[in-house]
PDB file of N, CA, C and O in Angstrom:
ATOM      1  N   MET A   1       0.808  -1.206   0.000  1.00  0.00           N
ATOM      2  CA  MET A   1       0.000   0.000   0.000  1.00  0.00           C
ATOM      3  C   MET A   1       0.853   1.272   0.000  1.00  0.00           C
ATOM      4  O   MET A   1       0.508   2.266  -0.639  1.00  0.00           O
ATOM      5  N   ALA A   2       1.964   1.219   0.724  1.00  0.00           N
ATOM      6  CA  ALA A   2       2.831   2.397   0.766  1.00  0.00           C
ATOM      7  C   ALA A   2       3.365   2.708  -0.627  1.00  0.00           C
ATOM      8  O   ALA A   2       3.576   3.870  -0.974  1.00  0.00           O
ATOM      9  N   ASN A   3       3.581   1.678  -1.409  1.00  0.00           N
ATOM     10  CA  ASN A   3       4.088   1.863  -2.760  1.00  0.00           C
ATOM     11  C   ASN A   3       3.070   2.601  -3.626  1.00  0.00           C
ATOM     12  O   ASN A   3       3.443   3.470  -4.413  1.00  0.00           O
ATOM     13  N   VAL A   4       1.794   2.265  -3.488  1.00  0.00           N
ATOM     14  CA  VAL A   4       0.737   2.930  -4.254  1.00  0.00           C
ATOM     15  C   VAL A   4       0.642   4.391  -3.844  1.00  0.00           C
ATOM     16  O   VAL A   4       0.518   5.270  -4.696  1.00  0.00           O
ATOM     17  N   ALA A   5       0.700   4.651  -2.552  1.00  0.00           N
ATOM     18  CA  ALA A   5       0.636   6.031  -2.063  1.00  0.00           C
ATOM     19  C   ALA A   5       1.840   6.829  -2.567  1.00  0.00           C
ATOM     20  O   ALA A   5       1.711   7.998  -2.928  1.00  0.00           O
ATOM     21  N   ASP A   6       2.997   6.192  -2.588  1.00  0.00           N
ATOM     22  CA  ASP A   6       4.208   6.845  -3.079  1.00  0.00           C
ATOM     23  C   ASP A   6       4.074   7.183  -4.563  1.00  0.00           C
ATOM     24  O   ASP A   6       4.451   8.272  -4.997  1.00  0.00           O
ATOM     25  N   LEU A   7       3.539   6.248  -5.327  1.00  0.00           N
ATOM     26  CA  LEU A   7       3.339   6.490  -6.760  1.00  0.00           C
ATOM     27  C   LEU A   7       2.325   7.602  -7.001  1.00  0.00           C
ATOM     28  O   LEU A   7       2.504   8.425  -7.899  1.00  0.00           O
ATOM     29  N   GLN A   8       1.264   7.627  -6.205  1.00  0.00           N
ATOM     30  CA  GLN A   8       0.255   8.681  -6.351  1.00  0.00           C
ATOM     31  C   GLN A   8       0.859  10.049  -6.034  1.00  0.00           C
ATOM     32  O   GLN A   8       0.566  11.039  -6.704  1.00  0.00           O
ATOM     33  N   SER A   9       1.699  10.090  -5.010  1.00  0.00           N
ATOM     34  CA  SER A   9       2.357  11.339  -4.645  1.00  0.00           C
ATOM     35  C   SER A   9       3.291  11.803  -5.762  1.00  0.00           C
ATOM     36  O   SER A   9       3.303  12.983  -6.114  1.00  0.00           O
ATOM     37  N   LYS A  10       4.062  10.886  -6.310  1.00  0.00           N
ATOM     38  CA  LYS A  10       4.975  11.225  -7.404  1.00  0.00           C
ATOM     39  C   LYS A  10       4.206  11.681  -8.638  1.00  0.00           C
ATOM     40  O   LYS A  10       4.612  12.626  -9.315  1.00  0.00           O
ATOM     41  N   TYR A  11       3.094  11.007  -8.927  1.00  0.00           N
ATOM     42  CA  TYR A  11       2.280  11.389 -10.081  1.00  0.00           C
ATOM     43  C   TYR A  11       1.713  12.792  -9.888  1.00  0.00           C
ATOM     44  O   TYR A  11       1.693  13.596 -10.819  1.00  0.00           O
ATOM     45  N   SER A  12       1.255  13.076  -8.680  1.00  0.00           N
ATOM     46  CA  SER A  12       0.701  14.398  -8.391  1.00  0.00           C
ATOM     47  C   SER A  12       1.760  15.483  -8.575  1.00  0.00           C
ATOM     48  O   SER A  12       1.485  16.521  -9.176  1.00  0.00           O
ATOM     49  N   LYS A  13       2.962  15.249  -8.065  1.00  0.00           N
ATOM     50  CA  LYS A  13       4.049  16.215  -8.222  1.00  0.00           C
ATOM     51  C   LYS A  13       4.410  16.392  -9.695  1.00  0.00           C
ATOM     52  O   LYS A  13       4.653  17.508 -10.153  1.00  0.00           O
ATOM     53  N   LEU A  14       4.442  15.292 -10.422  1.00  0.00           N
ATOM     54  CA  LEU A  14       4.757  15.342 -11.846  1.00  0.00           C
ATOM     55  C   LEU A  14       3.696  16.137 -12.611  1.00  0.00           C
ATOM     56  O   LEU A  14       4.025  16.934 -13.489  1.00  0.00           O
ATOM     57  N   ALA A  15       2.437  15.918 -12.277  1.00  0.00           N
ATOM     58  CA  ALA A  15       1.348  16.646 -12.933  1.00  0.00           C
ATOM     59  C   ALA A  15       1.432  18.138 -12.633  1.00  0.00           C
ATOM     60  O   ALA A  15       1.190  18.960 -13.516  1.00  0.00           O
ATOM     61  N   GLN A  16       1.771  18.492 -11.409  1.00  0.00           N
ATOM     62  CA  GLN A  16       1.916  19.904 -11.047  1.00  0.00           C
ATOM     63  C   GLN A  16       3.066  20.544 -11.820  1.00  0.00           C
ATOM     64  O   GLN A  16       2.933  21.652 -12.338  1.00  0.00           O
ATOM     65  N   GLU A  17       4.184  19.847 -11.895  1.00  0.00           N
ATOM     66  CA  GLU A  17       5.348  20.367 -12.614  1.00  0.00           C
ATOM     67  C   GLU A  17       5.036  20.520 -14.106  1.00  0.00           C
ATOM     68  O   GLU A  17       5.432  21.506 -14.728  1.00  0.00           O
ATOM     69  N   TYR A  18       4.334  19.553 -14.670  1.00  0.00           N
ATOM     70  CA  TYR A  18       3.952  19.615 -16.078  1.00  0.00           C
ATOM     71  C   TYR A  18       3.061  20.831 -16.333  1.00  0.00           C
ATOM     72  O   TYR A  18       3.242  21.549 -17.316  1.00  0.00           O
ATOM     73  N   SER A  19       2.111  21.051 -15.448  1.00  0.00           N
ATOM     74  CA  SER A  19       1.210  22.191 -15.590  1.00  0.00           C
ATOM     75  C   SER A  19       1.983  23.507 -15.516  1.00  0.00           C
ATOM     76  O   SER A  19       1.729  24.430 -16.291  1.00  0.00           O
ATOM     77  N   LYS A  20       2.919  23.584 -14.590  1.00  0.00           N
ATOM     78  CA  LYS A  20       3.736  24.787 -14.443  1.00  0.00           C
ATOM     79  C   LYS A  20       4.577  25.030 -15.700  1.00  0.00           C
ATOM     80  O   LYS A  20       4.681  26.165 -16.166  1.00  0.00           O
ATOM     81  N   LEU A  21       5.169  23.984 -16.240  1.00  0.00           N
ATOM     82  CA  LEU A  21       5.993  24.123 -17.441  1.00  0.00           C
ATOM     83  C   LEU A  21       5.166  24.522 -18.658  1.00  0.00           C
ATOM     84  O   LEU A  21       5.629  25.296 -19.496  1.00  0.00           O
ATOM     85  N   ARG A  22       3.956  24.003 -18.760  1.00  0.00           N
ATOM     86  CA  ARG A  22       3.084  24.397 -19.879  1.00  0.00           C
ATOM     87  C   ARG A  22       2.753  25.884 -19.802  1.00  0.00           C
ATOM     88  O   ARG A  22       2.733  26.576 -20.819  1.00  0.00           O
ATOM     89  N   ALA A  23       2.495  26.368 -18.594  1.00  0.00           N
ATOM     90  CA  ALA A  23       2.199  27.793 -18.420  1.00  0.00           C
ATOM     91  C   ALA A  23       3.418  28.640 -18.794  1.00  0.00           C
ATOM     92  O   ALA A  23       3.280  29.658 -19.473  1.00  0.00           O
ATOM     93  N   GLN A  24       4.597  28.228 -18.359  1.00  0.00           N
ATOM     94  CA  GLN A  24       5.816  28.957 -18.704  1.00  0.00           C
ATOM     95  C   GLN A  24       6.049  28.930 -20.211  1.00  0.00           C
ATOM     96  O   GLN A  24       6.494  29.921 -20.790  1.00  0.00           O
ATOM     97  N   ASN A  25       5.752  27.813 -20.839  1.00  0.00           N
ATOM     98  CA  ASN A  25       5.930  27.676 -22.278  1.00  0.00           C
ATOM     99  C   ASN A  25       5.060  28.678 -23.030  1.00  0.00           C
ATOM    100  O   ASN A  25       5.505  29.274 -24.012  1.00  0.00           O
ATOM    101  N   GLN A  26       3.840  28.864 -22.581  1.00  0.00           N
ATOM    102  CA  GLN A  26       2.950  29.817 -23.239  1.00  0.00           C
ATOM    103  C   GLN A  26       3.501  31.234 -23.136  1.00  0.00           C
ATOM    104  O   GLN A  26       3.440  32.001 -24.097  1.00  0.00           O
ATOM    105  N   VAL A  27       4.040  31.581 -21.970  1.00  0.00           N
ATOM    106  CA  VAL A  27       4.626  32.910 -21.778  1.00  0.00           C
ATOM    107  C   VAL A  27       5.829  33.094 -22.702  1.00  0.00           C
ATOM    108  O   VAL A  27       5.987  34.145 -23.324  1.00  0.00           O
ATOM    109  N   LEU A  28       6.671  32.072 -22.786  1.00  0.00           N
ATOM    110  CA  LEU A  28       7.854  32.159 -23.644  1.00  0.00           C
ATOM    111  C   LEU A  28       7.484  32.232 -25.120  1.00  0.00           C
ATOM    112  O   LEU A  28       8.120  32.962 -25.881  1.00  0.00           O
ATOM    113  N   LYS A  29       6.468  31.486 -25.532  1.00  0.00           N
ATOM    114  CA  LYS A  29       6.021  31.549 -26.927  1.00  0.00           C
ATOM    115  C   LYS A  29       5.572  32.960 -27.275  1.00  0.00           C
ATOM    116  O   LYS A  29       5.909  33.478 -28.340  1.00  0.00           O
ATOM    117  N   LYS A  30       4.808  33.585 -26.375  1.00  0.00           N
ATOM    118  CA  LYS A  30       4.326  34.943 -26.614  1.00  0.00           C
ATOM    119  C   LYS A  30       5.499  35.916 -26.687  1.00  0.00           C
ATOM    120  O   LYS A  30       5.507  36.816 -27.526  1.00  0.00           O
ATOM    121  N   ALA A  31       6.482  35.741 -25.817  1.00  0.00           N
ATOM    122  CA  ALA A  31       7.654  36.620 -25.834  1.00  0.00           C
ATOM    123  C   ALA A  31       8.410  36.495 -27.155  1.00  0.00           C
ATOM    124  O   ALA A  31       8.880  37.498 -27.692  1.00  0.00           O
ATOM    125  N   VAL A  32       8.532  35.291 -27.678  1.00  0.00           N
ATOM    126  CA  VAL A  32       9.222  35.080 -28.957  1.00  0.00           C
ATOM    127  C   VAL A  32       8.456  35.764 -30.085  1.00  0.00           C
ATOM    128  O   VAL A  32       9.053  36.446 -30.918  1.00  0.00           O
ATOM    129  N   VAL A  33       7.155  35.587 -30.114  1.00  0.00           N
ATOM    130  CA  VAL A  33       6.340  36.212 -31.163  1.00  0.00           C
ATOM    131  C   VAL A  33       6.433  37.732 -31.066  1.00  0.00           C
ATOM    132  O   VAL A  33       6.573  38.412 -32.082  1.00  0.00           O
ATOM    133  N   ASP A  34       6.355  38.268 -29.842  1.00  0.00           N
ATOM    134  CA  ASP A  34       6.467  39.720 -29.663  1.00  0.00           C
ATOM    135  C   ASP A  34       7.819  40.231 -30.146  1.00  0.00           C
ATOM    136  O   ASP A  34       7.894  41.270 -30.802  1.00  0.00           O
ATOM    137  N   GLU A  35       8.880  39.511 -29.827  1.00  0.00           N
ATOM    138  CA  GLU A  35      10.226  39.917 -30.241  1.00  0.00           C
ATOM    139  C   GLU A  35      10.372  39.844 -31.759  1.00  0.00           C
ATOM    140  O   GLU A  35      10.985  40.721 -32.368  1.00  0.00           O
ATOM    141  N   GLN A  36       9.815  38.808 -32.367  1.00  0.00           N
ATOM    142  CA  GLN A  36       9.879  38.686 -33.824  1.00  0.00           C
ATOM    143  C   GLN A  36       9.115  39.820 -34.491  1.00  0.00           C
ATOM    144  O   GLN A  36       9.556  40.355 -35.509  1.00  0.00           O
ATOM    145  N   THR A  37       7.980  40.185 -33.925  1.00  0.00           N
ATOM    146  CA  THR A  37       7.183  41.285 -34.468  1.00  0.00           C
ATOM    147  C   THR A  37       7.944  42.598 -34.367  1.00  0.00           C
ATOM    148  O   THR A  37       7.970  43.384 -35.315  1.00  0.00           O
ATOM    149  N   ALA A  38       8.564  42.833 -33.213  1.00  0.00           N
ATOM    150  CA  ALA A  38       9.335  44.064 -33.024  1.00  0.00           C
ATOM    151  C   ALA A  38      10.515  44.108 -33.988  1.00  0.00           C
ATOM    152  O   ALA A  38      10.806  45.155 -34.567  1.00  0.00           O
ATOM    153  N   SER A  39      11.183  42.997 -34.160  1.00  0.00           N
ATOM    154  CA  SER A  39      12.333  42.930 -35.065  1.00  0.00           C
ATOM    155  C   SER A  39      11.903  43.211 -36.500  1.00  0.00           C
ATOM    156  O   SER A  39      12.571  43.949 -37.225  1.00  0.00           O
ATOM    157  N   CYS A  40      10.804  42.627 -36.894  1.00  0.00           N
ATOM    158  CA  CYS A  40      10.298  42.838 -38.255  1.00  0.00           C
ATOM    159  C   CYS A  40       9.920  44.300 -38.457  1.00  0.00           C
ATOM    160  O   CYS A  40      10.191  44.879 -39.509  1.00  0.00           O
ATOM    161  N   SER A  41       9.300  44.886 -37.458  1.00  0.00           N
ATOM    162  CA  SER A  41       8.907  46.288 -37.537  1.00  0.00           C
ATOM    163  C   SER A  41      10.131  47.189 -37.690  1.00  0.00           C
ATOM    164  O   SER A  41      10.114  48.142 -38.469  1.00  0.00           O
ATOM    165  N   LEU A  42      11.183  46.883 -36.947  1.00  0.00           N
ATOM    166  CA  LEU A  42      12.412  47.672 -37.061  1.00  0.00           C
ATOM    167  C   LEU A  42      13.039  47.524 -38.441  1.00  0.00           C
ATOM    168  O   LEU A  42      13.554  48.495 -38.996  1.00  0.00           O
ATOM    169  N   LYS A  43      13.000  46.322 -38.995  1.00  0.00           N
ATOM    170  CA  LYS A  43      13.557  46.103 -40.332  1.00  0.00           C
ATOM    171  C   LYS A  43      12.784  46.903 -41.373  1.00  0.00           C
ATOM    172  O   LYS A  43      13.379  47.498 -42.271  1.00  0.00           O
ATOM    173  N   VAL A  44      11.466  46.919 -41.254  1.00  0.00           N
ATOM    174  CA  VAL A  44      10.640  47.677 -42.192  1.00  0.00           C
ATOM    175  C   VAL A  44      10.938  49.163 -42.057  1.00  0.00           C
ATOM    176  O   VAL A  44      11.052  49.869 -43.059  1.00  0.00           O
ATOM    177  N   SER A  45      11.064  49.638 -40.822  1.00  0.00           N
ATOM    178  CA  SER A  45      11.383  51.052 -40.604  1.00  0.00           C
ATOM    179  C   SER A  45      12.729  51.407 -41.216  1.00  0.00           C
ATOM    180  O   SER A  45      12.873  52.450 -41.854  1.00  0.00           O
ATOM    181  N   LYS A  46      13.711  50.542 -41.023  1.00  0.00           N
ATOM    182  CA  LYS A  46      15.047  50.786 -41.573  1.00  0.00           C
ATOM    183  C   LYS A  46      14.996  50.835 -43.096  1.00  0.00           C
ATOM    184  O   LYS A  46      15.586  51.723 -43.712  1.00  0.00           O
ATOM    185  N   LEU A  47      14.294  49.888 -43.700  1.00  0.00           N
ATOM    186  CA  LEU A  47      14.189  49.870 -45.159  1.00  0.00           C
ATOM    187  C   LEU A  47      13.457  51.102 -45.676  1.00  0.00           C
ATOM    188  O   LEU A  47      13.817  51.650 -46.718  1.00  0.00           O
ATOM    189  N   THR A  48      12.439  51.532 -44.954  1.00  0.00           N
ATOM    190  CA  THR A  48      11.694  52.725 -45.351  1.00  0.00           C
ATOM    191  C   THR A  48      12.593  53.950 -45.313  1.00  0.00           C
ATOM    192  O   THR A  48      12.583  54.767 -46.234  1.00  0.00           O
ATOM    193  N   LEU A  49      13.370  54.072 -44.244  1.00  0.00           N
ATOM    194  CA  LEU A  49      14.281  55.212 -44.139  1.00  0.00           C
ATOM    195  C   LEU A  49      15.335  55.188 -45.240  1.00  0.00           C
ATOM    196  O   LEU A  49      15.665  56.230 -45.806  1.00  0.00           O
ATOM    197  N   LEU A  50      15.860  54.015 -45.545  1.00  0.00           N
ATOM    198  CA  LEU A  50      16.842  53.908 -46.625  1.00  0.00           C
ATOM    199  C   LEU A  50      16.225  54.281 -47.968  1.00  0.00           C
ATOM    200  O   LEU A  50      16.863  54.942 -48.786  1.00  0.00           O
ATOM    201  N   PHE A  51      14.991  53.859 -48.192  1.00  0.00           N
ATOM    202  CA  PHE A  51      14.296  54.185 -49.434  1.00  0.00           C
ATOM    203  C   PHE A  51      14.087  55.691 -49.546  1.00  0.00           C
ATOM    204  O   PHE A  51      14.312  56.277 -50.605  1.00  0.00           O
ATOM    205  N   ILE A  52      13.658  56.314 -48.453  1.00  0.00           N
ATOM    206  CA  ILE A  52      13.438  57.768 -48.456  1.00  0.00           C
ATOM    207  C   ILE A  52      14.756  58.497 -48.686  1.00  0.00           C
ATOM    208  O   ILE A  52      14.814  59.461 -49.449  1.00  0.00           O
ATOM    209  N   LYS A  53      15.807  58.036 -48.028  1.00  0.00           N
ATOM    210  CA  LYS A  53      17.128  58.656 -48.187  1.00  0.00           C
ATOM    211  C   LYS A  53      17.580  58.574 -49.642  1.00  0.00           C
ATOM    212  O   LYS A  53      18.073  59.555 -50.198  1.00  0.00           O
ATOM    213  N   ASP A  54      17.414  57.409 -50.256  1.00  0.00           N
ATOM    214  CA  ASP A  54      17.798  57.243 -51.660  1.00  0.00           C
ATOM    215  C   ASP A  54      16.935  58.109 -52.577  1.00  0.00           C
ATOM    216  O   ASP A  54      17.427  58.638 -53.574  1.00  0.00           O
ATOM    217  N   ALA A  55      15.663  58.253 -52.248  1.00  0.00           N
ATOM    218  CA  ALA A  55      14.761  59.052 -53.075  1.00  0.00           C
ATOM    219  C   ALA A  55      15.121  60.531 -53.005  1.00  0.00           C
ATOM    220  O   ALA A  55      14.981  61.259 -53.988  1.00  0.00           O
ATOM    221  N   ILE A  56      15.583  60.970 -51.845  1.00  0.00           N
ATOM    222  CA  ILE A  56      15.958  62.379 -51.679  1.00  0.00           C
ATOM    223  C   ILE A  56      17.240  62.684 -52.436  1.00  0.00           C
ATOM    224  O   ILE A  56      17.377  63.744 -53.046  1.00  0.00           O
ATOM    225  N   ASN A  57      18.171  61.749 -52.391  1.00  0.00           N
ATOM    226  CA  ASN A  57      19.473  61.967 -53.051  1.00  0.00           C
ATOM    227  C   ASN A  57      19.311  61.680 -54.490  1.00  0.00           C
ATOM    228  O   ASN A  57      20.269  61.793 -55.254  1.00  0.00           O
TER     229      ASN A  57
END
């Protein structure tokens, strides 16, 4: 019986850790998407400025 209780305890801890990691994963995914969006926006801004500079000259 102690073995079953031990396994249930380990399973519960594992389930809690899995849930915590899934939540962290969602936060990290959002951070990556936000960073990619910001990077893309900066690239577009840079290209726009270069285009305007070339058009003026």
